[in-house]
C-alpha positions in Angstrom: 0.1 -0.4 0.4 2.4 2.7 0.6 4.1 1.8 -3.1 0.7 3.0 -4.1 0.7 5.8 -2.1 4.3 6.9 -2.9 3.2 7.1 -6.8 1.2 10.6 -5.9 4.9 12.0 -4.3 8.1 13.0 -6.8 10.0 9.8 -6.6 13.9 10.4 -6.9 16.3 7.5 -8.2 19.2 6.7 -6.0 22.3 7.6 -7.5 24.5 4.9 -8.9 27.2 3.2 -6.7 30.8 5.1 -7.3 33.9 4.1 -6.2 34.8 5.4 -2.4 37.0 7.8 -3.6 34.4 9.4 -5.7 31.1 8.7 -4.0 28.0 10.8 -4.3 26.0 10.5 -0.7 22.5 11.1 -0.9 20.8 12.7 2.4 19.3 10.3 4.6 15.8 11.1 4.6 15.1 8.7 1.8 15.5 5.5 3.4 16.6 6.2 7.1 13.3 7.8 8.8 10.1 7.4 8.1 7.1 7.9 9.7 4.6 5.1 10.7 0.6 5.5 8.7 -1.1 6.0 12.6 0.4 9.7 12.2 -2.0 10.0 9.1 -5.5 9.3 10.8 -6.0 12.7 12.1 -5.1 14.3 8.7 -7.5 11.7 7.1 -10.3 12.6 9.3 -10.2 16.8 8.9 -9.5 15.6 5.2 -12.4 13.7 5.0 -14.4 17.0 5.4 -13.0 18.9 3.0 -13.7 18.5 -0.9 -9.9 19.8 -1.7 -8.0 16.4 -1.5 -8.9 13.4 -4.2 -10.8 10.4 -2.8 -8.4 8.1 -3.9 -6.0 9.6 -1.5 -7.8 9.6 1.1 -8.6 6.2 0.7 -5.3 4.5 0.0 -3.6 5.7 3.3 -7.1 5.2 5.1 -6.7 1.1 3.9 -3.0 1.1 5.2 -2.4 -1.2 7.9 -1.7 1.0 11.3 2.1 -0.9 11.6 2.6 0.2 8.4 5.0 2.8 7.0 5.8 5.4 5.2 8.9 7.2 4.0 9.5 10.1 4.9 10.2 11.9 2.1 7.2 10.6 0.5 5.3 11.7 3.3 6.6 15.3 3.4 6.0 15.5 -0.6 2.3 14.4 0.4 1.8 17.2 2.6 3.5 20.1 0.5 1.0 18.5 -2.1 -2.2 19.0 0.6 -1.1 22.8 1.5 -0.5 23.4 -2.5 -4.3 23.0 -3.1 -4.9 26.0 -0.7 -6.0 24.6 2.8 -5.9 27.1 6.2 -2.4 27.9 7.0 -3.2 26.2 10.4 -4.3 23.1 8.8 -1.5 21.5 11.1 -3.1 22.6 14.6 -6.4 21.7 13.3 -5.1 17.8 12.6 -3.4 17.5 16.0 -7.0 18.5 17.4 -8.0 15.3 15.8 -5.5 13.0 17.6 -7.7 10.7 20.0 -6.2 8.6 22.4 -5.1 5.7 21.7 -4.1 6.8 18.0 -0.6 6.3 18.4 -0.6 2.9 20.0 1.7 1.6 22.4 3.7 4.7 22.5 0.1 6.3 23.8 -0.6 3.4 26.3 3.2 3.6 27.3 3.2 7.3 27.9 -0.4 7.2 29.9 0.1 4.4 32.1 4.1 5.3 33.6 4.1 6.0 37.1 5.5 9.1 37.4 5.5 12.7 35.0 9.4 11.7 34.2 8.6 8.3 33.6 5.7 9.3 30.9 8.4 12.0 29.5 11.0 9.2 29.4 8.5 6.6 28.4 7.8 9.1 25.2 11.0 9.8 24.1 11.7 5.8 23.9 9.8 4.7 21.6 8.4 7.6 19.7 10.3 5.7 17.3 7.4 3.6 17.0 5.3 6.5 14.7 8.0 8.5 13.9 11.9 8.4 13.4 12.6 12.0 12.5 11.6 13.1 15.7 13.5 12.8 19.0 12.1 13.6 22.4 14.6 14.5 25.4 13.8 15.4 29.2 16.1 18.5 30.4 16.2 20.5 33.5 18.0 23.9 34.4 17.3 26.3 37.0 13.8 24.7 38.3 12.5 24.4 34.8 12.4 21.1 33.4 11.4 21.0 29.1 10.4 18.6 27.0 12.3 19.1 24.1 11.6 18.0 20.4 14.3 17.6 18.1 13.5 16.9 14.4 16.5 15.2 12.0 14.8 16.6 8.9 13.6 20.2 8.5 10.0 20.5 8.7 7.4 23.0 7.5 4.8 24.6 9.5 2.2 22.5 9.1 4.6 19.7 10.3 5.7 21.8 13.2 2.4 22.4 14.2 0.9 18.9 14.3 4.0 17.7 15.3 3.4 19.9 19.1 -0.3 19.8 19.1 -0.5 16.2 18.7 2.6 15.8 21.4 0.2 18.2 23.3 -2.5 15.6 23.3 -0.3 12.6 24.1 0.6 14.1 27.1 -2.4 15.8 28.8 -1.7 13.2 31.6 0.9 14.8 32.1 -0.9 18.3 32.2 -3.7 16.8 34.2 -1.6 15.8 36.9 -0.5 19.2 38.3 1.8 20.8 35.5 -1.2 22.4 33.6 -0.4 26.1 35.8 3.8 26.2 35.1 2.8 25.2 30.9 5.0 27.2 28.4 4.5 25.7 24.9 8.0 26.0 23.3 7.2 26.8 19.3 9.9 27.3 16.7 8.9 29.6 14.5 8.1 33.5 15.1 4.8 34.6 16.4 2.1 35.0 13.2 -0.8 37.8 13.3 -3.3 35.5 14.1 -2.6 32.9 17.1 -6.4 32.0 17.8 -5.7 28.4 16.2 -2.7 28.1 18.7 -4.6 29.0 21.3 -7.4 26.7 20.6 -4.9 23.6 20.1 -2.8 24.3 23.3 -6.1 25.0 25.0 -4.7 28.5 26.4 -1.7 27.5 27.9 0.6 30.6 27.3 2.8 30.2 24.3 6.6 30.9 23.3 7.7 31.9 19.9 11.2 32.0 18.3 12.3 29.2 20.4 15.2 27.0 19.4 13.3 23.4 19.1 9.9 23.1 19.7 8.5 21.5 22.9 7.6 22.3 26.6 8.1 23.8 29.4 6.5 22.8 33.6 8.3 22.8 36.7 10.7 20.4 37.9 10.0 19.8 40.8 6.7 18.0 39.8 8.3 15.4 37.4 8.2 12.9 40.4 4.9 13.3 41.1 2.3 10.3 40.3 0.3 10.1 37.1 -3.0 10.4 37.8 -3.4 7.6 34.8 -0.6 5.2 36.4 -0.9 1.8 35.7 1.8 -0.3 36.7 0.7 -3.7 35.8 -0.3 -2.7 32.1 2.6 -0.4 31.9 4.8 -3.3 32.7 3.0 -5.1 29.9 3.2 -2.6 27.5 6.9 -2.1 27.5 7.3 -5.3 27.0 5.6 -5.1 23.8 7.0 -1.8 22.8 10.2 -2.7 23.1 9.8 -6.2 20.7 8.4 -3.3 18.6 10.9 -1.9 18.5 12.9 -4.6 17.4 11.0 -5.6 14.8 10.8 -2.1 13.1 11.6 -2.3 9.4 14.7 -0.4 8.3 16.3 -0.8 4.6 19.5 1.3 4.9 20.9 2.6 9.3 21.8 6.3 10.1 25.5 4.1 10.6 25.2 3.4 6.9 24.5 7.0 5.5 26.8 8.1 8.3 29.6 5.7 7.0 28.9 6.8 3.3 29.3 10.5 4.1 32.4 10.0 6.0 34.1 8.2 3.0 33.1 10.6 0.6 34.7 13.8 2.7 37.9 11.8 3.6 40.0 12.5 0.7 39.5 16.1 1.8 41.1 15.6 5.5 39.5 13.3 8.5 36.3 15.1 8.9 34.8 16.1 11.6 31.5 15.5 13.7 30.2 18.6 12.5 31.4 18.8 8.8 28.9 15.0 8.8 25.9 16.4 10.3 25.7 19.2 7.6 26.4 16.9 5.2 23.6 15.1 6.3 21.4 18.6 7.3 21.3 17.4 10.6 22.6 18.8 13.5 25.4 17.9 15.7 23.7 16.6 19.0 21.0 15.1 16.6 23.7 12.9 15.1 25.6 12.2 18.0 22.4 10.7 20.1 21.1 9.0 17.2 24.9 7.1 17.0 24.5 6.1 20.7 21.0 4.5 19.7 22.7 2.9 17.2 25.5 2.0 19.8 28.6 3.3 18.7 30.1 6.7 18.3 31.3 8.8 15.2 35.0 8.8 16.3 34.6 4.8 16.8 32.6 4.7 13.2 35.6 7.4 11.7 38.0 4.5 12.8 36.4 1.6 12.2 35.9 2.8 8.4 39.0 3.6 7.8 40.8 0.4 9.0 38.1 -1.4 6.6 39.1 1.0 4.1 42.6 0.9 4.5 42.9 -2.9 3.9 40.9 -2.8 0.7 42.6 -0.1 -1.0 46.2 -2.3 0.2 44.8 -5.3 -1.4 43.9 -3.6 -4.4 47.6 -3.5 -6.7 45.9 -0.9 -8.7 46.0 2.0 -6.2 49.3 3.1 -5.2 50.4 3.2 -1.9 51.3 6.6 -1.7 47.5 7.7 -2.7 46.1 5.5 0.5 47.2 8.0 2.8 45.4 10.8 1.3 42.2 8.5 0.5 41.7 7.9 3.7 42.3 11.5 4.3 45.7 11.1 7.0 47.5 14.8 6.4 51.5 12.4 6.1 51.9 8.9 4.8 53.2 8.2 8.2 50.5 8.8 10.1 48.7 6.5 7.7 51.7 3.5 8.2 51.3 3.5 12.1 47.6 3.6 11.8 47.6 0.3 9.3 50.5 -1.3 11.4 48.6 -0.7 15.1 45.7 -2.3 13.0 46.8 -4.9 11.1 50.3 -6.0 12.8 52.2 -5.4 10.1 53.4 -2.7 7.2 51.3 -1.9 4.0 53.4 -2.6 2.2 53.7 -6.5 3.5 50.3 -6.7 3.7 50.2 -6.2 0.6 52.4 -9.0 -0.7 50.9 -11.5 1.4 47.3 -11.1 0.4 48.0 -10.4 -3.4 45.1 -11.2 -5.6 42.4 -10.7 -2.7 41.1 -7.5 -3.4 37.4 -6.8 -4.5 37.6 -2.8 -5.1 36.9 -0.6 -2.9 33.3 0.4 -1.8 30.9 1.1 1.2 27.9 -0.8 1.2 
């Protein structure tokens, strides 16, 4: 079904594989990030009441399995298409108000059944990937203020930001109802528009802070360990087991680690790349990149070291690549640095390794 929906969006064919030294790296929004079909149900309810959108569009999405995944690029293109048809600028806020309890599946129940406010927010951060792989949620405390901080790995339009924050507001209603409502502030990333009536309706009159660095919410940190009014520890334990299993089973055609490796390989001939440079190339913040790598069980420095080692072995065993060129291809400023690193990795000098493994090369590539 996702394939049928994708026909409504512009498709960009992937670039052909090239040698590492000439690698062209795609922005990883096509394959790394995806949304659950669950996120589209509020939009469908809203669009069903308008004649702007072709019925076959809404019918196609309605027919998706709730656990089916839609590539983020396709979803964003579809949303852009809807906006281009002339919907209200506050379309995202209105769609967020269509979000019902349970629309998020295991995510919703993990949040609402948590024992404390802190546990509810942490559950949201842990299981957000079940419905939205683009957004990350983090809890921070500073100066007596608790901040629910939302980071997006991809650029978001105002409609997308409005829906995201509005639906999260509804997801955390159990938190607001447990004592946070009086101190709640809603953080909105863009500048204040002339008309904020839809914002006030969606966020039920909570104070709005426009122009924030990131979307999110703040409230009194003293309330973090307060018991949630909807707490149900038996249900919470059961839901967490289910949610953990679902996380393990999420389909991923290419991990973020693979995209970062491709980006590093393309940058290596220019010198050892920094995490800031790779993050910029992949159009995400350094902090987001590091957190995503942590989620995949590695770090940028470990990834760089491991990739250099694997590429060094491939290059050295490839007789077509002069040994004097390999240091450059791997981002070393001097051949002596490369020789020391190679001996540390393999226990042999590059020349000795080439002689011992001649004829085993397959040519340099990053899968």
